[in-house]
C-alpha positions, 0 to 999 in steps of 0.5 A, a space after each residue: 499499499 502506497 500511503 503516501 497519497 493519505 494526507 493527514 489534513 496538517 501541513 507540518 506533519 505531511 512535510 515531515 512525513 514528505 521528508 520521512 519517506 525521502 529518508 526512507 527511500 534513500 536507505 535510512 528508515 532509522 531517521 524515517 522512523 524519527 520524523 514520523 513519530 514527530 509528525 504522529 505527535 501532531 496527528 495522532 489519528 492519522 491512520 496512514 502515518 502509522 502505517 508509514 511509521 510500521 513500514 519505516 520501523 520494520 525496514 529499520 529492524 525495530 519490529 516492537 516499533 512496528 507492531 505497536 504501529 500496527 496495532 494502533 493502525 488496526 484500531 484506526 482503520 476500520 475497514 481494513 484498508 491499510 492490511 493492519 491485521 495482515 502485517 500483524 500477522 507476518 510478525 505472529 502478533 496476530 493469528 493469520 485467519 487465512 482469508 482475503 482481506 478485501 478492503 485491503 486487496 481492493 485499495 492495493 489494486 487501485 492505487 497499483 493500476 496505472 503502473 501495473 502493467 509496466 512494473 509487473 510486466 516490464 521489471 518483475 518478469 511476469 509469466 502467468 498468463 503466458 504459462 496458463 495459456 500454454 497449459 490451457 492450449 495444450 489441454 484444448 488440443 487433447 480434447 479436440 476442442 477449438 474454442 469455449 463458449 464462455 469463460 470467467 477470467 477471475 482477478 482480471 486486472 488490466 486483461 493480460 490473462 484476457 488477451 490470451 484467451 479472447 481468440 479461443 472464447 466466444 463470450 469472455 467476462 472478466 471479474 476484479 475486485 479493484 475498479 481502478 483495473 476494471 477501468 484499466 482494461 475497459 479501455 482495451 475492449 477485450 472482454 464482452 462483460 467486466 464485473 467489479 466483485 470479489 471472486 467468491 461472491 462472484 462465483 456464488 452467484 452463477 450455476 454451472 454456465 462457465 466452460 473455463 474459469 482462470 485465475 491467474 496470480 489471484 489467489 496468492 491474495 486469498 488464503 485458503 483455497 477451500 472457499 474458492 473451490 466450493 464456489 467453483 464447482 458449482 460454477 462450471 459446467 460438467 467437463 469445464 476447466 480451471 486454470 489457475 496459479 498459486 505461489 508455492 512452498 514445499 512445506 507441510 502447511 496447507 497455506 501461509 502468509 508471507 512478508 510480501 503480505 501474499 499467501 504461499 500454498 503447499 504443493 501436496 496440500 494444494 493437489 489434495 485439495 483439488 481431489 478432495 472438491 472433486 476435480 480432476 487434475 489434468 496439469 500440476 506443475 511447479 515454475 517461476 512466476 516472476 521475480 522479486 527483488 531479483 529472487 525468483 518466485 517459485 509457484 504452482 499451475 493448475 488445469 483441473 476439470 470438472 467431471 463430465 458426469 456428476 459422479 455423486 449424482 450417480 451414486 445416489 441413482 445406483 443407491 436407489 436402484 439398489 434400495 428398490 431391488 
């Protein structure tokens, strides 16, 4: 979250905060902490200022000051726009609930939208849409399918995944939690329809009308997979495909929150969750998704299929027959 755009309403406090930001950017976060503490003496109810103080203290290695700042932030930020709960959970100062911090994610991408593609693709080597598209194309070739009637692109952002899907989809819908992202992609004319919505809520509003659902670099902000998979299954047509990416870790935990405030999912736990949900795993691969501070971010690429036959319904029918016999 870029808190620089959140003014305190006090000229002197804003001036000190600007100096603090310059110090932090120049590599002196400890001095930035001192200036932010001075600014917050003037405006103690400034939520954005407490977030800045926490970030600078964390960068300076003073975790106790950071935690204190974020506790104050949590009390001031009723909507959770600044993600205080996530920041506290990363430092074990609050239990992680492994759910989507909706207000935080929405605000994050509203701010990120104007520079999203330049940053993600140009600077971080983002590859997920290309990687998922390749896997989907391979599955289409295997099935002898040339196009999909209807596809949902969850977390569509600025349309990077949608651009890959457009040639092979008759009706393409994009769904994103950020109004600013929706506005950016609307200018491109990629989608037949665009909706501002949280992805689980969007899936819950549908029933078996999608041949393909994609979620490129989206579930890393959602935590536990079960709510997504539970909402996904009724939204997919029988035989429909889902393709998505996750950040990965090799531990036993199903999911944990990284310092980046993104979730990483366990490789084995993810495969198990897909099977439990009733999906047929078509492709399950690990790959480098992007780079962060020069380091590769490893992830999981998944293509899975809803069975063409509803096995639970078939079993119920068989059981009814047994009883009748």
